[in-house]
PDB file of N, CA, C and O in Angstrom:
ATOM      1  N   MET A   1       0.817  -1.195   0.000  1.00  0.00           N
ATOM      2  CA  MET A   1       0.000   0.000   0.000  1.00  0.00           C
ATOM      3  C   MET A   1       0.856   1.251   0.000  1.00  0.00           C
ATOM      4  O   MET A   1       0.458   2.270  -0.565  1.00  0.00           O
ATOM      5  N   HIS A   2       2.012   1.193   0.617  1.00  0.00           N
ATOM      6  CA  HIS A   2       2.900   2.346   0.680  1.00  0.00           C
ATOM      7  C   HIS A   2       3.173   2.911  -0.714  1.00  0.00           C
ATOM      8  O   HIS A   2       3.260   4.129  -0.872  1.00  0.00           O
ATOM      9  N   ASP A   3       3.310   2.060  -1.716  1.00  0.00           N
ATOM     10  CA  ASP A   3       3.614   2.515  -3.075  1.00  0.00           C
ATOM     11  C   ASP A   3       2.424   3.190  -3.745  1.00  0.00           C
ATOM     12  O   ASP A   3       2.599   3.882  -4.748  1.00  0.00           O
ATOM     13  N   LEU A   4       1.230   3.006  -3.219  1.00  0.00           N
ATOM     14  CA  LEU A   4       0.043   3.585  -3.833  1.00  0.00           C
ATOM     15  C   LEU A   4      -0.218   5.026  -3.407  1.00  0.00           C
ATOM     16  O   LEU A   4      -1.000   5.722  -4.055  1.00  0.00           O
ATOM     17  N   LEU A   5       0.416   5.489  -2.332  1.00  0.00           N
ATOM     18  CA  LEU A   5       0.213   6.852  -1.869  1.00  0.00           C
ATOM     19  C   LEU A   5       0.952   7.834  -2.772  1.00  0.00           C
ATOM     20  O   LEU A   5       2.065   7.550  -3.214  1.00  0.00           O
ATOM     21  N   PRO A   6       0.345   8.980  -3.047  1.00  0.00           N
ATOM     22  CA  PRO A   6       1.058   9.997  -3.836  1.00  0.00           C
ATOM     23  C   PRO A   6       2.296  10.469  -3.087  1.00  0.00           C
ATOM     24  O   PRO A   6       2.350  10.407  -1.859  1.00  0.00           O
ATOM     25  N   GLU A   7       3.282  10.938  -3.829  1.00  0.00           N
ATOM     26  CA  GLU A   7       4.518  11.414  -3.227  1.00  0.00           C
ATOM     27  C   GLU A   7       4.218  12.557  -2.260  1.00  0.00           C
ATOM     28  O   GLU A   7       3.494  13.494  -2.597  1.00  0.00           O
ATOM     29  N   GLY A   8       4.775  12.470  -1.068  1.00  0.00           N
ATOM     30  CA  GLY A   8       4.562  13.513  -0.073  1.00  0.00           C
ATOM     31  C   GLY A   8       3.350  13.287   0.814  1.00  0.00           C
ATOM     32  O   GLY A   8       3.134  14.042   1.762  1.00  0.00           O
ATOM     33  N   GLU A   9       2.563  12.274   0.530  1.00  0.00           N
ATOM     34  CA  GLU A   9       1.361  12.018   1.324  1.00  0.00           C
ATOM     35  C   GLU A   9       1.718  11.632   2.759  1.00  0.00           C
ATOM     36  O   GLU A   9       0.996  11.995   3.688  1.00  0.00           O
ATOM     37  N   GLU A  10       2.802  10.912   2.952  1.00  0.00           N
ATOM     38  CA  GLU A  10       3.184  10.486   4.294  1.00  0.00           C
ATOM     39  C   GLU A  10       3.443  11.685   5.196  1.00  0.00           C
ATOM     40  O   GLU A  10       2.992  11.702   6.342  1.00  0.00           O
ATOM     41  N   ILE A  11       4.156  12.682   4.701  1.00  0.00           N
ATOM     42  CA  ILE A  11       4.466  13.843   5.541  1.00  0.00           C
ATOM     43  C   ILE A  11       3.206  14.652   5.827  1.00  0.00           C
ATOM     44  O   ILE A  11       3.064  15.197   6.922  1.00  0.00           O
ATOM     45  N   ARG A  12       2.300  14.739   4.876  1.00  0.00           N
ATOM     46  CA  ARG A  12       1.031  15.451   5.121  1.00  0.00           C
ATOM     47  C   ARG A  12       0.237  14.751   6.212  1.00  0.00           C
ATOM     48  O   ARG A  12      -0.312  15.398   7.105  1.00  0.00           O
ATOM     49  N   ARG A  13       0.178  13.443   6.138  1.00  0.00           N
ATOM     50  CA  ARG A  13      -0.548  12.681   7.157  1.00  0.00           C
ATOM     51  C   ARG A  13       0.136  12.810   8.517  1.00  0.00           C
ATOM     52  O   ARG A  13      -0.545  12.893   9.539  1.00  0.00           O
ATOM     53  N   ALA A  14       1.457  12.828   8.545  1.00  0.00           N
ATOM     54  CA  ALA A  14       2.201  12.965   9.795  1.00  0.00           C
ATOM     55  C   ALA A  14       1.928  14.324  10.440  1.00  0.00           C
ATOM     56  O   ALA A  14       1.687  14.398  11.645  1.00  0.00           O
ATOM     57  N   VAL A  15       1.964  15.387   9.658  1.00  0.00           N
ATOM     58  CA  VAL A  15       1.705  16.732  10.182  1.00  0.00           C
ATOM     59  C   VAL A  15       0.274  16.832  10.707  1.00  0.00           C
ATOM     60  O   VAL A  15       0.038  17.406  11.770  1.00  0.00           O
ATOM     61  N   LYS A  16      -0.662  16.283   9.973  1.00  0.00           N
ATOM     62  CA  LYS A  16      -2.060  16.303  10.409  1.00  0.00           C
ATOM     63  C   LYS A  16      -2.222  15.537  11.724  1.00  0.00           C
ATOM     64  O   LYS A  16      -2.910  16.000  12.634  1.00  0.00           O
ATOM     65  N   TRP A  17      -1.593  14.375  11.821  1.00  0.00           N
ATOM     66  CA  TRP A  17      -1.678  13.570  13.029  1.00  0.00           C
ATOM     67  C   TRP A  17      -1.062  14.298  14.220  1.00  0.00           C
ATOM     68  O   TRP A  17      -1.641  14.310  15.307  1.00  0.00           O
ATOM     69  N   ILE A  18       0.110  14.905  14.023  1.00  0.00           N
ATOM     70  CA  ILE A  18       0.765  15.656  15.099  1.00  0.00           C
ATOM     71  C   ILE A  18      -0.136  16.810  15.547  1.00  0.00           C
ATOM     72  O   ILE A  18      -0.321  17.024  16.745  1.00  0.00           O
ATOM     73  N   SER A  19      -0.690  17.544  14.600  1.00  0.00           N
ATOM     74  CA  SER A  19      -1.557  18.682  14.925  1.00  0.00           C
ATOM     75  C   SER A  19      -2.787  18.246  15.710  1.00  0.00           C
ATOM     76  O   SER A  19      -3.137  18.866  16.714  1.00  0.00           O
ATOM     77  N   CYS A  20      -3.437  17.190  15.260  1.00  0.00           N
ATOM     78  CA  CYS A  20      -4.634  16.696  15.951  1.00  0.00           C
ATOM     79  C   CYS A  20      -4.294  16.214  17.354  1.00  0.00           C
ATOM     80  O   CYS A  20      -5.040  16.466  18.300  1.00  0.00           O
ATOM     81  N   THR A  21      -3.178  15.527  17.487  1.00  0.00           N
ATOM     82  CA  THR A  21      -2.765  15.019  18.789  1.00  0.00           C
ATOM     83  C   THR A  21      -2.440  16.174  19.737  1.00  0.00           C
ATOM     84  O   THR A  21      -2.765  16.109  20.922  1.00  0.00           O
ATOM     85  N   MET A  22      -1.804  17.225  19.226  1.00  0.00           N
ATOM     86  CA  MET A  22      -1.482  18.387  20.051  1.00  0.00           C
ATOM     87  C   MET A  22      -2.742  19.145  20.471  1.00  0.00           C
ATOM     88  O   MET A  22      -2.793  19.697  21.570  1.00  0.00           O
ATOM     89  N   GLU A  23      -3.754  19.175  19.606  1.00  0.00           N
ATOM     90  CA  GLU A  23      -5.016  19.814  19.969  1.00  0.00           C
ATOM     91  C   GLU A  23      -5.682  19.080  21.127  1.00  0.00           C
ATOM     92  O   GLU A  23      -6.246  19.703  22.026  1.00  0.00           O
ATOM     93  N   GLU A  24      -5.611  17.757  21.096  1.00  0.00           N
ATOM     94  CA  GLU A  24      -6.220  16.942  22.152  1.00  0.00           C
ATOM     95  C   GLU A  24      -5.481  17.075  23.478  1.00  0.00           C
ATOM     96  O   GLU A  24      -6.100  17.017  24.541  1.00  0.00           O
ATOM     97  N   ASN A  25      -4.177  17.252  23.426  1.00  0.00           N
ATOM     98  CA  ASN A  25      -3.369  17.334  24.637  1.00  0.00           C
ATOM     99  C   ASN A  25      -2.211  18.316  24.414  1.00  0.00           C
ATOM    100  O   ASN A  25      -1.085  17.899  24.145  1.00  0.00           O
ATOM    101  N   PRO A  26      -2.493  19.627  24.528  1.00  0.00           N
ATOM    102  CA  PRO A  26      -1.474  20.638  24.208  1.00  0.00           C
ATOM    103  C   PRO A  26      -0.276  20.676  25.156  1.00  0.00           C
ATOM    104  O   PRO A  26       0.737  21.291  24.823  1.00  0.00           O
ATOM    105  N   ASP A  27      -0.360  20.043  26.316  1.00  0.00           N
ATOM    106  CA  ASP A  27       0.743  20.084  27.274  1.00  0.00           C
ATOM    107  C   ASP A  27       1.815  19.025  27.041  1.00  0.00           C
ATOM    108  O   ASP A  27       2.859  19.044  27.693  1.00  0.00           O
ATOM    109  N   GLN A  28       1.565  18.110  26.126  1.00  0.00           N
ATOM    110  CA  GLN A  28       2.563  17.049  25.903  1.00  0.00           C
ATOM    111  C   GLN A  28       3.752  17.584  25.100  1.00  0.00           C
ATOM    112  O   GLN A  28       3.590  18.478  24.269  1.00  0.00           O
ATOM    113  N   PRO A  29       4.936  17.040  25.346  1.00  0.00           N
ATOM    114  CA  PRO A  29       6.119  17.477  24.597  1.00  0.00           C
ATOM    115  C   PRO A  29       6.009  17.089  23.118  1.00  0.00           C
ATOM    116  O   PRO A  29       5.513  16.014  22.780  1.00  0.00           O
ATOM    117  N   ILE A  30       6.474  17.967  22.265  1.00  0.00           N
ATOM    118  CA  ILE A  30       6.295  17.791  20.816  1.00  0.00           C
ATOM    119  C   ILE A  30       7.275  16.783  20.204  1.00  0.00           C
ATOM    120  O   ILE A  30       6.887  16.027  19.313  1.00  0.00           O
ATOM    121  N   MET A  31       8.518  16.752  20.652  1.00  0.00           N
ATOM    122  CA  MET A  31       9.505  15.895  19.987  1.00  0.00           C
ATOM    123  C   MET A  31       9.177  14.404  20.060  1.00  0.00           C
ATOM    124  O   MET A  31       9.384  13.706  19.068  1.00  0.00           O
ATOM    125  N   PRO A  32       8.680  13.880  21.178  1.00  0.00           N
ATOM    126  CA  PRO A  32       8.280  12.472  21.159  1.00  0.00           C
ATOM    127  C   PRO A  32       7.157  12.204  20.152  1.00  0.00           C
ATOM    128  O   PRO A  32       7.113  11.132  19.549  1.00  0.00           O
ATOM    129  N   LEU A  33       6.261  13.158  19.969  1.00  0.00           N
ATOM    130  CA  LEU A  33       5.201  13.004  18.961  1.00  0.00           C
ATOM    131  C   LEU A  33       5.780  12.995  17.552  1.00  0.00           C
ATOM    132  O   LEU A  33       5.372  12.199  16.706  1.00  0.00           O
ATOM    133  N   VAL A  34       6.724  13.879  17.313  1.00  0.00           N
ATOM    134  CA  VAL A  34       7.360  13.938  15.991  1.00  0.00           C
ATOM    135  C   VAL A  34       8.055  12.611  15.695  1.00  0.00           C
ATOM    136  O   VAL A  34       7.920  12.068  14.598  1.00  0.00           O
ATOM    137  N   GLN A  35       8.796  12.090  16.668  1.00  0.00           N
ATOM    138  CA  GLN A  35       9.483  10.810  16.472  1.00  0.00           C
ATOM    139  C   GLN A  35       8.491   9.686  16.202  1.00  0.00           C
ATOM    140  O   GLN A  35       8.722   8.839  15.339  1.00  0.00           O
ATOM    141  N   LYS A  36       7.386   9.681  16.942  1.00  0.00           N
ATOM    142  CA  LYS A  36       6.372   8.649  16.741  1.00  0.00           C
ATOM    143  C   LYS A  36       5.759   8.776  15.342  1.00  0.00           C
ATOM    144  O   LYS A  36       5.532   7.767  14.675  1.00  0.00           O
ATOM    145  N   ALA A  37       5.492   9.998  14.897  1.00  0.00           N
ATOM    146  CA  ALA A  37       4.909  10.226  13.569  1.00  0.00           C
ATOM    147  C   ALA A  37       5.855   9.777  12.456  1.00  0.00           C
ATOM    148  O   ALA A  37       5.413   9.240  11.441  1.00  0.00           O
ATOM    149  N   ILE A  38       7.145   9.997  12.647  1.00  0.00           N
ATOM    150  CA  ILE A  38       8.139   9.595  11.644  1.00  0.00           C
ATOM    151  C   ILE A  38       8.044   8.096  11.386  1.00  0.00           C
ATOM    152  O   ILE A  38       8.076   7.655  10.237  1.00  0.00           O
ATOM    153  N   PHE A  39       7.928   7.322  12.450  1.00  0.00           N
ATOM    154  CA  PHE A  39       7.834   5.869  12.298  1.00  0.00           C
ATOM    155  C   PHE A  39       6.435   5.418  11.893  1.00  0.00           C
ATOM    156  O   PHE A  39       6.276   4.529  11.057  1.00  0.00           O
ATOM    157  N   LYS A  40       5.427   6.038  12.493  1.00  0.00           N
ATOM    158  CA  LYS A  40       4.045   5.651  12.215  1.00  0.00           C
ATOM    159  C   LYS A  40       3.691   5.833  10.737  1.00  0.00           C
ATOM    160  O   LYS A  40       3.005   4.992  10.155  1.00  0.00           O
ATOM    161  N   PHE A  41       4.159   6.931  10.127  1.00  0.00           N
ATOM    162  CA  PHE A  41       3.811   7.226   8.746  1.00  0.00           C
ATOM    163  C   PHE A  41       4.941   6.928   7.773  1.00  0.00           C
ATOM    164  O   PHE A  41       4.839   7.236   6.585  1.00  0.00           O
ATOM    165  N   ASP A  42       6.019   6.330   8.270  1.00  0.00           N
ATOM    166  CA  ASP A  42       7.142   5.884   7.433  1.00  0.00           C
ATOM    167  C   ASP A  42       7.622   6.987   6.496  1.00  0.00           C
ATOM    168  O   ASP A  42       7.759   6.781   5.290  1.00  0.00           O
ATOM    169  N   VAL A  43       7.879   8.175   7.080  1.00  0.00           N
ATOM    170  CA  VAL A  43       8.334   9.286   6.244  1.00  0.00           C
ATOM    171  C   VAL A  43       9.794   9.071   5.843  1.00  0.00           C
ATOM    172  O   VAL A  43      10.543   8.374   6.528  1.00  0.00           O
ATOM    173  N   SER A  44      10.176   9.668   4.746  1.00  0.00           N
ATOM    174  CA  SER A  44      11.552   9.547   4.250  1.00  0.00           C
ATOM    175  C   SER A  44      12.507  10.258   5.205  1.00  0.00           C
ATOM    176  O   SER A  44      12.079  11.105   5.988  1.00  0.00           O
ATOM    177  N   PRO A  45      13.792   9.923   5.148  1.00  0.00           N
ATOM    178  CA  PRO A  45      14.769  10.618   6.000  1.00  0.00           C
ATOM    179  C   PRO A  45      14.761  12.136   5.780  1.00  0.00           C
ATOM    180  O   PRO A  45      14.877  12.904   6.735  1.00  0.00           O
ATOM    181  N   LYS A  46      14.627  12.556   4.541  1.00  0.00           N
ATOM    182  CA  LYS A  46      14.575  13.988   4.226  1.00  0.00           C
ATOM    183  C   LYS A  46      13.357  14.633   4.882  1.00  0.00           C
ATOM    184  O   LYS A  46      13.472  15.709   5.469  1.00  0.00           O
ATOM    185  N   ASP A  47      12.201  13.995   4.791  1.00  0.00           N
ATOM    186  CA  ASP A  47      10.988  14.527   5.401  1.00  0.00           C
ATOM    187  C   ASP A  47      11.057  14.463   6.923  1.00  0.00           C
ATOM    188  O   ASP A  47      10.527  15.344   7.599  1.00  0.00           O
ATOM    189  N   ALA A  48      11.693  13.447   7.465  1.00  0.00           N
ATOM    190  CA  ALA A  48      11.869  13.342   8.914  1.00  0.00           C
ATOM    191  C   ALA A  48      12.702  14.520   9.422  1.00  0.00           C
ATOM    192  O   ALA A  48      12.387  15.116  10.452  1.00  0.00           O
ATOM    193  N   GLU A  49      13.749  14.841   8.698  1.00  0.00           N
ATOM    194  CA  GLU A  49      14.602  15.978   9.051  1.00  0.00           C
ATOM    195  C   GLU A  49      13.798  17.277   9.016  1.00  0.00           C
ATOM    196  O   GLU A  49      13.935  18.126   9.897  1.00  0.00           O
ATOM    197  N   PHE A  50      12.957  17.424   7.986  1.00  0.00           N
ATOM    198  CA  PHE A  50      12.104  18.604   7.884  1.00  0.00           C
ATOM    199  C   PHE A  50      11.176  18.709   9.090  1.00  0.00           C
ATOM    200  O   PHE A  50      11.067  19.775   9.696  1.00  0.00           O
ATOM    201  N   LEU A  51      10.507  17.610   9.443  1.00  0.00           N
ATOM    202  CA  LEU A  51       9.584  17.626  10.578  1.00  0.00           C
ATOM    203  C   LEU A  51      10.294  18.026  11.867  1.00  0.00           C
ATOM    204  O   LEU A  51       9.777  18.831  12.642  1.00  0.00           O
ATOM    205  N   ILE A  52      11.453  17.477  12.089  1.00  0.00           N
ATOM    206  CA  ILE A  52      12.209  17.795  13.307  1.00  0.00           C
ATOM    207  C   ILE A  52      12.570  19.273  13.340  1.00  0.00           C
ATOM    208  O   ILE A  52      12.389  19.928  14.366  1.00  0.00           O
ATOM    209  N   ARG A  53      13.074  19.803  12.239  1.00  0.00           N
ATOM    210  CA  ARG A  53      13.429  21.230  12.193  1.00  0.00           C
ATOM    211  C   ARG A  53      12.197  22.112  12.354  1.00  0.00           C
ATOM    212  O   ARG A  53      12.226  23.093  13.098  1.00  0.00           O
ATOM    213  N   PHE A  54      11.115  21.768  11.661  1.00  0.00           N
ATOM    214  CA  PHE A  54       9.888  22.560  11.696  1.00  0.00           C
ATOM    215  C   PHE A  54       9.333  22.641  13.111  1.00  0.00           C
ATOM    216  O   PHE A  54       9.011  23.727  13.593  1.00  0.00           O
ATOM    217  N   TYR A  55       9.221  21.507  13.769  1.00  0.00           N
ATOM    218  CA  TYR A  55       8.638  21.503  15.100  1.00  0.00           C
ATOM    219  C   TYR A  55       9.604  21.988  16.172  1.00  0.00           C
ATOM    220  O   TYR A  55       9.159  22.406  17.241  1.00  0.00           O
ATOM    221  N   THR A  56      10.902  21.945  15.925  1.00  0.00           N
ATOM    222  CA  THR A  56      11.864  22.522  16.856  1.00  0.00           C
ATOM    223  C   THR A  56      11.689  24.032  16.901  1.00  0.00           C
ATOM    224  O   THR A  56      11.767  24.634  17.972  1.00  0.00           O
ATOM    225  N   ARG A  57      11.456  24.644  15.757  1.00  0.00           N
ATOM    226  CA  ARG A  57      11.244  26.090  15.687  1.00  0.00           C
ATOM    227  C   ARG A  57       9.905  26.496  16.284  1.00  0.00           C
ATOM    228  O   ARG A  57       9.751  27.623  16.755  1.00  0.00           O
ATOM    229  N   LYS A  58       8.936  25.587  16.267  1.00  0.00           N
ATOM    230  CA  LYS A  58       7.592  25.894  16.742  1.00  0.00           C
ATOM    231  C   LYS A  58       7.402  25.675  18.239  1.00  0.00           C
ATOM    232  O   LYS A  58       6.364  26.041  18.792  1.00  0.00           O
ATOM    233  N   GLU A  59       8.398  25.079  18.903  1.00  0.00           N
ATOM    234  CA  GLU A  59       8.230  24.767  20.331  1.00  0.00           C
ATOM    235  C   GLU A  59       8.044  26.049  21.134  1.00  0.00           C
ATOM    236  O   GLU A  59       8.729  27.044  20.897  1.00  0.00           O
ATOM    237  N   PRO A  60       7.094  26.019  22.102  1.00  0.00           N
ATOM    238  CA  PRO A  60       6.888  27.180  22.955  1.00  0.00           C
ATOM    239  C   PRO A  60       8.159  27.539  23.703  1.00  0.00           C
ATOM    240  O   PRO A  60       8.886  26.665  24.175  1.00  0.00           O
ATOM    241  N   GLY A  61       8.416  28.831  23.803  1.00  0.00           N
ATOM    242  CA  GLY A  61       9.580  29.276  24.525  1.00  0.00           C
ATOM    243  C   GLY A  61      10.855  29.294  23.705  1.00  0.00           C
ATOM    244  O   GLY A  61      11.904  29.695  24.209  1.00  0.00           O
ATOM    245  N   SER A  62      10.786  28.862  22.428  1.00  0.00           N
ATOM    246  CA  SER A  62      11.999  28.908  21.611  1.00  0.00           C
ATOM    247  C   SER A  62      12.244  30.345  21.175  1.00  0.00           C
ATOM    248  O   SER A  62      11.296  31.116  21.027  1.00  0.00           O
ATOM    249  N   SER A  63      13.481  30.706  20.972  1.00  0.00           N
ATOM    250  CA  SER A  63      13.822  32.087  20.614  1.00  0.00           C
ATOM    251  C   SER A  63      13.785  32.307  19.116  1.00  0.00           C
ATOM    252  O   SER A  63      14.032  33.429  18.674  1.00  0.00           O
ATOM    253  N   SER A  64      13.493  31.305  18.314  1.00  0.00           N
ATOM    254  CA  SER A  64      13.462  31.445  16.851  1.00  0.00           C
ATOM    255  C   SER A  64      12.161  32.035  16.392  1.00  0.00           C
ATOM    256  O   SER A  64      11.958  32.225  15.192  1.00  0.00           O
TER     257      SER A  64
END
């Protein structure tokens, strides 16, 4: 089934899942969710790197 998804669909699903999970429980740390999403949606190494950078910048209290 993995081959049937359009290119980039895994990262879209991962971002949606992370967002929905954060809405349900906004106090949970983001990086464990990102790591779980990377494996759950089998994102490529390049997309995994993007997710980590994106959510690192979005963490509350970050100076970026």
